[in-house]
TORKOL-4160 file (C-alpha; in steps of 0.2 Angstrom, whole numbers, padded with zeros to 4 digits, m for minus):
274
<pt num="1" X="0445" Y="0641" Z="0565"/>
<pt num="2" X="0442" Y="0627" Z="0552"/>
<pt num="3" X="0426" Y="0617" Z="0555"/>
<pt num="4" X="0427" Y="0598" Z="0556"/>
<pt num="5" X="0416" Y="0597" Z="0541"/>
<pt num="6" X="0428" Y="0608" Z="0531"/>
<pt num="7" X="0443" Y="0598" Z="0537"/>
<pt num="8" X="0435" Y="0582" Z="0532"/>
<pt num="9" X="0432" Y="0589" Z="0514"/>
<pt num="10" X="0450" Y="0595" Z="0513"/>
<pt num="11" X="0456" Y="0577" Z="0517"/>
<pt num="12" X="0445" Y="0569" Z="0503"/>
<pt num="13" X="0446" Y="0583" Z="0490"/>
<pt num="14" X="0463" Y="0577" Z="0482"/>
<pt num="15" X="0455" Y="0560" Z="0479"/>
<pt num="16" X="0440" Y="0567" Z="0470"/>
<pt num="17" X="0452" Y="0577" Z="0459"/>
<pt num="18" X="0463" Y="0562" Z="0454"/>
<pt num="19" X="0454" Y="0560" Z="0437"/>
<pt num="20" X="0460" Y="0578" Z="0433"/>
<pt num="21" X="0478" Y="0572" Z="0436"/>
<pt num="22" X="0476" Y="0557" Z="0424"/>
<pt num="23" X="0489" Y="0564" Z="0411"/>
<pt num="24" X="0502" Y="0567" Z="0425"/>
<pt num="25" X="0499" Y="0550" Z="0432"/>
<pt num="26" X="0501" Y="0542" Z="0415"/>
<pt num="27" X="0517" Y="0552" Z="0412"/>
<pt num="28" X="0524" Y="0546" Z="0429"/>
<pt num="29" X="0519" Y="0528" Z="0426"/>
<pt num="30" X="0527" Y="0528" Z="0408"/>
<pt num="31" X="0543" Y="0536" Z="0416"/>
<pt num="32" X="0543" Y="0522" Z="0429"/>
<pt num="33" X="0541" Y="0508" Z="0417"/>
<pt num="34" X="0555" Y="0515" Z="0405"/>
<pt num="35" X="0567" Y="0519" Z="0419"/>
<pt num="36" X="0566" Y="0500" Z="0425"/>
<pt num="37" X="0573" Y="0494" Z="0408"/>
<pt num="38" X="0583" Y="0510" Z="0403"/>
<pt num="39" X="0600" Y="0505" Z="0396"/>
<pt num="40" X="0597" Y="0486" Z="0396"/>
<pt num="41" X="0599" Y="0477" Z="0379"/>
<pt num="42" X="0582" Y="0469" Z="0379"/>
<pt num="43" X="0573" Y="0484" Z="0386"/>
<pt num="44" X="0554" Y="0482" Z="0388"/>
<pt num="45" X="0555" Y="0464" Z="0383"/>
<pt num="46" X="0561" Y="0460" Z="0400"/>
<pt num="47" X="0543" Y="0463" Z="0406"/>
<pt num="48" X="0540" Y="0447" Z="0396"/>
<pt num="49" X="0556" Y="0437" Z="0399"/>
<pt num="50" X="0555" Y="0439" Z="0418"/>
<pt num="51" X="0538" Y="0431" Z="0422"/>
<pt num="52" X="0543" Y="0417" Z="0409"/>
<pt num="53" X="0559" Y="0413" Z="0418"/>
<pt num="54" X="0551" Y="0414" Z="0435"/>
<pt num="55" X="0537" Y="0402" Z="0430"/>
<pt num="56" X="0551" Y="0390" Z="0422"/>
<pt num="57" X="0561" Y="0390" Z="0439"/>
<pt num="58" X="0545" Y="0387" Z="0450"/>
<pt num="59" X="0539" Y="0373" Z="0438"/>
<pt num="60" X="0556" Y="0364" Z="0438"/>
<pt num="61" X="0557" Y="0365" Z="0457"/>
<pt num="62" X="0539" Y="0361" Z="0462"/>
<pt num="63" X="0532" Y="0351" Z="0448"/>
<pt num="64" X="0548" Y="0343" Z="0442"/>
<pt num="65" X="0557" Y="0339" Z="0459"/>
<pt num="66" X="0542" Y="0339" Z="0471"/>
<pt num="67" X="0529" Y="0332" Z="0460"/>
<pt num="68" X="0516" Y="0346" Z="0463"/>
<pt num="69" X="0501" Y="0346" Z="0451"/>
<pt num="70" X="0487" Y="0357" Z="0446"/>
<pt num="71" X="0472" Y="0354" Z="0434"/>
<pt num="72" X="0463" Y="0338" Z="0428"/>
<pt num="73" X="0478" Y="0331" Z="0418"/>
<pt num="74" X="0491" Y="0335" Z="0431"/>
<pt num="75" X="0505" Y="0338" Z="0419"/>
<pt num="76" X="0520" Y="0350" Z="0422"/>
<pt num="77" X="0513" Y="0361" Z="0408"/>
<pt num="78" X="0497" Y="0362" Z="0418"/>
<pt num="79" X="0506" Y="0367" Z="0433"/>
<pt num="80" X="0516" Y="0381" Z="0424"/>
<pt num="81" X="0499" Y="0388" Z="0418"/>
<pt num="82" X="0491" Y="0388" Z="0434"/>
<pt num="83" X="0506" Y="0395" Z="0443"/>
<pt num="84" X="0507" Y="0409" Z="0430"/>
<pt num="85" X="0488" Y="0413" Z="0433"/>
<pt num="86" X="0492" Y="0415" Z="0452"/>
<pt num="87" X="0508" Y="0425" Z="0450"/>
<pt num="88" X="0500" Y="0438" Z="0438"/>
<pt num="89" X="0489" Y="0447" Z="0451"/>
<pt num="90" X="0501" Y="0444" Z="0466"/>
<pt num="91" X="0516" Y="0450" Z="0457"/>
<pt num="92" X="0507" Y="0466" Z="0452"/>
<pt num="93" X="0502" Y="0469" Z="0470"/>
<pt num="94" X="0519" Y="0465" Z="0477"/>
<pt num="95" X="0528" Y="0475" Z="0465"/>
<pt num="96" X="0518" Y="0490" Z="0468"/>
<pt num="97" X="0520" Y="0489" Z="0487"/>
<pt num="98" X="0538" Y="0487" Z="0486"/>
<pt num="99" X="0540" Y="0502" Z="0474"/>
<pt num="100" X="0528" Y="0513" Z="0484"/>
<pt num="101" X="0537" Y="0510" Z="0501"/>
<pt num="102" X="0551" Y="0522" Z="0496"/>
<pt num="103" X="0542" Y="0533" Z="0482"/>
<pt num="104" X="0539" Y="0548" Z="0494"/>
<pt num="105" X="0557" Y="0548" Z="0501"/>
<pt num="106" X="0564" Y="0546" Z="0483"/>
<pt num="107" X="0554" Y="0561" Z="0477"/>
<pt num="108" X="0559" Y="0571" Z="0492"/>
<pt num="109" X="0562" Y="0587" Z="0481"/>
<pt num="110" X="0543" Y="0587" Z="0476"/>
<pt num="111" X="0538" Y="0586" Z="0495"/>
<pt num="112" X="0549" Y="0600" Z="0501"/>
<pt num="113" X="0550" Y="0613" Z="0486"/>
<pt num="114" X="0534" Y="0611" Z="0476"/>
<pt num="115" X="0515" Y="0610" Z="0478"/>
<pt num="116" X="0513" Y="0593" Z="0470"/>
<pt num="117" X="0499" Y="0581" Z="0471"/>
<pt num="118" X="0509" Y="0567" Z="0481"/>
<pt num="119" X="0495" Y="0555" Z="0480"/>
<pt num="120" X="0498" Y="0553" Z="0462"/>
<pt num="121" X="0515" Y="0544" Z="0465"/>
<pt num="122" X="0508" Y="0528" Z="0472"/>
<pt num="123" X="0495" Y="0528" Z="0459"/>
<pt num="124" X="0508" Y="0529" Z="0445"/>
<pt num="125" X="0517" Y="0514" Z="0454"/>
<pt num="126" X="0502" Y="0504" Z="0453"/>
<pt num="127" X="0498" Y="0509" Z="0435"/>
<pt num="128" X="0516" Y="0504" Z="0430"/>
<pt num="129" X="0514" Y="0487" Z="0439"/>
<pt num="130" X="0498" Y="0485" Z="0430"/>
<pt num="131" X="0506" Y="0488" Z="0413"/>
<pt num="132" X="0519" Y="0474" Z="0418"/>
<pt num="133" X="0504" Y="0463" Z="0422"/>
<pt num="134" X="0497" Y="0466" Z="0405"/>
<pt num="135" X="0513" Y="0460" Z="0397"/>
<pt num="136" X="0512" Y="0445" Z="0407"/>
<pt num="137" X="0494" Y="0442" Z="0403"/>
<pt num="138" X="0499" Y="0442" Z="0384"/>
<pt num="139" X="0512" Y="0429" Z="0388"/>
<pt num="140" X="0500" Y="0418" Z="0397"/>
<pt num="141" X="0487" Y="0419" Z="0383"/>
<pt num="142" X="0501" Y="0413" Z="0371"/>
<pt num="143" X="0506" Y="0399" Z="0382"/>
<pt num="144" X="0488" Y="0394" Z="0385"/>
<pt num="145" X="0485" Y="0393" Z="0367"/>
<pt num="146" X="0501" Y="0383" Z="0364"/>
<pt num="147" X="0498" Y="0370" Z="0378"/>
<pt num="148" X="0479" Y="0369" Z="0377"/>
<pt num="149" X="0476" Y="0374" Z="0359"/>
<pt num="150" X="0462" Y="0385" Z="0364"/>
<pt num="151" X="0457" Y="0401" Z="0374"/>
<pt num="152" X="0441" Y="0401" Z="0384"/>
<pt num="153" X="0428" Y="0415" Z="0381"/>
<pt num="154" X="0428" Y="0417" Z="0400"/>
<pt num="155" X="0444" Y="0427" Z="0399"/>
<pt num="156" X="0432" Y="0442" Z="0395"/>
<pt num="157" X="0428" Y="0442" Z="0414"/>
<pt num="158" X="0446" Y="0449" Z="0417"/>
<pt num="159" X="0441" Y="0467" Z="0420"/>
<pt num="160" X="0429" Y="0461" Z="0434"/>
<pt num="161" X="0444" Y="0454" Z="0443"/>
<pt num="162" X="0457" Y="0468" Z="0438"/>
<pt num="163" X="0446" Y="0483" Z="0444"/>
<pt num="164" X="0445" Y="0477" Z="0463"/>
<pt num="165" X="0463" Y="0471" Z="0462"/>
<pt num="166" X="0468" Y="0488" Z="0456"/>
<pt num="167" X="0458" Y="0497" Z="0470"/>
<pt num="168" X="0465" Y="0486" Z="0483"/>
<pt num="169" X="0483" Y="0489" Z="0477"/>
<pt num="170" X="0480" Y="0508" Z="0477"/>
<pt num="171" X="0474" Y="0508" Z="0495"/>
<pt num="172" X="0489" Y="0497" Z="0500"/>
<pt num="173" X="0501" Y="0508" Z="0490"/>
<pt num="174" X="0495" Y="0524" Z="0499"/>
<pt num="175" X="0497" Y="0516" Z="0516"/>
<pt num="176" X="0515" Y="0509" Z="0513"/>
<pt num="177" X="0520" Y="0525" Z="0505"/>
<pt num="178" X="0515" Y="0535" Z="0520"/>
<pt num="179" X="0523" Y="0522" Z="0532"/>
<pt num="180" X="0539" Y="0523" Z="0522"/>
<pt num="181" X="0541" Y="0541" Z="0527"/>
<pt num="182" X="0541" Y="0538" Z="0545"/>
<pt num="183" X="0548" Y="0520" Z="0546"/>
<pt num="184" X="0563" Y="0518" Z="0534"/>
<pt num="185" X="0564" Y="0500" Z="0538"/>
<pt num="186" X="0547" Y="0497" Z="0529"/>
<pt num="187" X="0555" Y="0490" Z="0513"/>
<pt num="188" X="0564" Y="0476" Z="0523"/>
<pt num="189" X="0549" Y="0473" Z="0534"/>
<pt num="190" X="0537" Y="0473" Z="0519"/>
<pt num="191" X="0547" Y="0460" Z="0510"/>
<pt num="192" X="0545" Y="0448" Z="0524"/>
<pt num="193" X="0526" Y="0451" Z="0526"/>
<pt num="194" X="0524" Y="0449" Z="0507"/>
<pt num="195" X="0534" Y="0433" Z="0507"/>
<pt num="196" X="0524" Y="0426" Z="0521"/>
<pt num="197" X="0508" Y="0432" Z="0513"/>
<pt num="198" X="0512" Y="0424" Z="0496"/>
<pt num="199" X="0515" Y="0407" Z="0504"/>
<pt num="200" X="0499" Y="0408" Z="0513"/>
<pt num="201" X="0490" Y="0410" Z="0496"/>
<pt num="202" X="0488" Y="0395" Z="0486"/>
<pt num="203" X="0499" Y="0401" Z="0471"/>
<pt num="204" X="0512" Y="0388" Z="0470"/>
<pt num="205" X="0502" Y="0374" Z="0477"/>
<pt num="206" X="0483" Y="0369" Z="0474"/>
<pt num="207" X="0470" Y="0372" Z="0487"/>
<pt num="208" X="0466" Y="0354" Z="0487"/>
<pt num="209" X="0482" Y="0349" Z="0496"/>
<pt num="210" X="0478" Y="0361" Z="0511"/>
<pt num="211" X="0473" Y="0351" Z="0526"/>
<pt num="212" X="0455" Y="0353" Z="0531"/>
<pt num="213" X="0459" Y="0361" Z="0548"/>
<pt num="214" X="0469" Y="0375" Z="0539"/>
<pt num="215" X="0456" Y="0379" Z="0526"/>
<pt num="216" X="0447" Y="0393" Z="0535"/>
<pt num="217" X="0463" Y="0402" Z="0537"/>
<pt num="218" X="0467" Y="0400" Z="0518"/>
<pt num="219" X="0449" Y="0405" Z="0513"/>
<pt num="220" X="0450" Y="0420" Z="0525"/>
<pt num="221" X="0465" Y="0427" Z="0514"/>
<pt num="222" X="0457" Y="0438" Z="0501"/>
<pt num="223" X="0470" Y="0434" Z="0488"/>
<pt num="224" X="0464" Y="0416" Z="0488"/>
<pt num="225" X="0448" Y="0420" Z="0480"/>
<pt num="226" X="0456" Y="0432" Z="0467"/>
<pt num="227" X="0469" Y="0419" Z="0462"/>
<pt num="228" X="0455" Y="0406" Z="0461"/>
<pt num="229" X="0445" Y="0417" Z="0450"/>
<pt num="230" X="0460" Y="0420" Z="0438"/>
<pt num="231" X="0462" Y="0402" Z="0436"/>
<pt num="232" X="0444" Y="0399" Z="0433"/>
<pt num="233" X="0442" Y="0411" Z="0419"/>
<pt num="234" X="0459" Y="0408" Z="0410"/>
<pt num="235" X="0461" Y="0389" Z="0412"/>
<pt num="236" X="0444" Y="0381" Z="0417"/>
<pt num="237" X="0432" Y="0390" Z="0406"/>
<pt num="238" X="0421" Y="0395" Z="0420"/>
<pt num="239" X="0415" Y="0411" Z="0427"/>
<pt num="240" X="0423" Y="0419" Z="0442"/>
<pt num="241" X="0420" Y="0413" Z="0460"/>
<pt num="242" X="0407" Y="0427" Z="0463"/>
<pt num="243" X="0406" Y="0424" Z="0481"/>
<pt num="244" X="0425" Y="0426" Z="0482"/>
<pt num="245" X="0425" Y="0441" Z="0471"/>
<pt num="246" X="0412" Y="0449" Z="0482"/>
<pt num="247" X="0423" Y="0446" Z="0497"/>
<pt num="248" X="0439" Y="0452" Z="0488"/>
<pt num="249" X="0429" Y="0468" Z="0482"/>
<pt num="250" X="0424" Y="0472" Z="0500"/>
<pt num="251" X="0442" Y="0470" Z="0506"/>
<pt num="252" X="0448" Y="0481" Z="0492"/>
<pt num="253" X="0435" Y="0495" Z="0496"/>
<pt num="254" X="0440" Y="0495" Z="0515"/>
<pt num="255" X="0459" Y="0495" Z="0511"/>
<pt num="256" X="0456" Y="0509" Z="0498"/>
<pt num="257" X="0447" Y="0520" Z="0510"/>
<pt num="258" X="0458" Y="0517" Z="0524"/>
<pt num="259" X="0474" Y="0518" Z="0514"/>
<pt num="260" X="0470" Y="0534" Z="0506"/>
<pt num="261" X="0463" Y="0542" Z="0523"/>
<pt num="262" X="0480" Y="0537" Z="0532"/>
<pt num="263" X="0490" Y="0545" Z="0517"/>
<pt num="264" X="0480" Y="0561" Z="0517"/>
<pt num="265" X="0480" Y="0563" Z="0536"/>
<pt num="266" X="0499" Y="0560" Z="0538"/>
<pt num="267" X="0505" Y="0569" Z="0522"/>
<pt num="268" X="0506" Y="0586" Z="0531"/>
<pt num="269" X="0521" Y="0579" Z="0541"/>
<pt num="270" X="0530" Y="0572" Z="0526"/>
<pt num="271" X="0541" Y="0588" Z="0524"/>
<pt num="272" X="0546" Y="0589" Z="0542"/>
<pt num="273" X="0551" Y="0571" Z="0543"/>
<pt num="274" X="0560" Y="0570" Z="0527"/>
């Protein structure tokens, strides 16, 4: 008989061994990034073109047609920059979850035939999405320099935001990767959840226009604090919202632990279901 303590150690052991799998994770992430743009004329340049076109469309619709405004000056260019800041972390999170929801099923051959560290697959998806975010960040820095003619030194706080963001994304990726094995409709259901979550986060609209009675709900959303801090360090020359960062970090830690625990507890049944 296996003791309960031994069983618990077996669940968490692959997590402690993840650093040893770094080369494998890096290879999988690189393959994922290249596969997305393989055969296209622009190749990896699409990682820059896509966010720029997205920002242009949102700016035209919401700033141009509906008059939405961000920032002290309230110009359409300010709206585009603030929108860009909000979409950067959100797109990374959304992209990772959508790809992770089918990653185990897609790699069914690894589940059935080979002893393979399956927990590395969602990690690779998150790392590939983070790579895309870094391309978007470069585009944001160039756009900020062109529009505002300056870059704030507070952008050096970026790692303080990216680390808990990556931790939260990993936990969510492990969770949806497992759910995707048992519930094949997860991709469709997840798309609806993420769409609702995005509109409940002040990404395309400023927090200031939210009616007072709805503020508690908006502030209870962990991504509100993260998006706010991104805008503060990139565009306002201020430090992160430390209270909000602490809240998001706590959320990230809980999601990370629960997401991995769920993945580790259910992975033994993957081969039977697939």
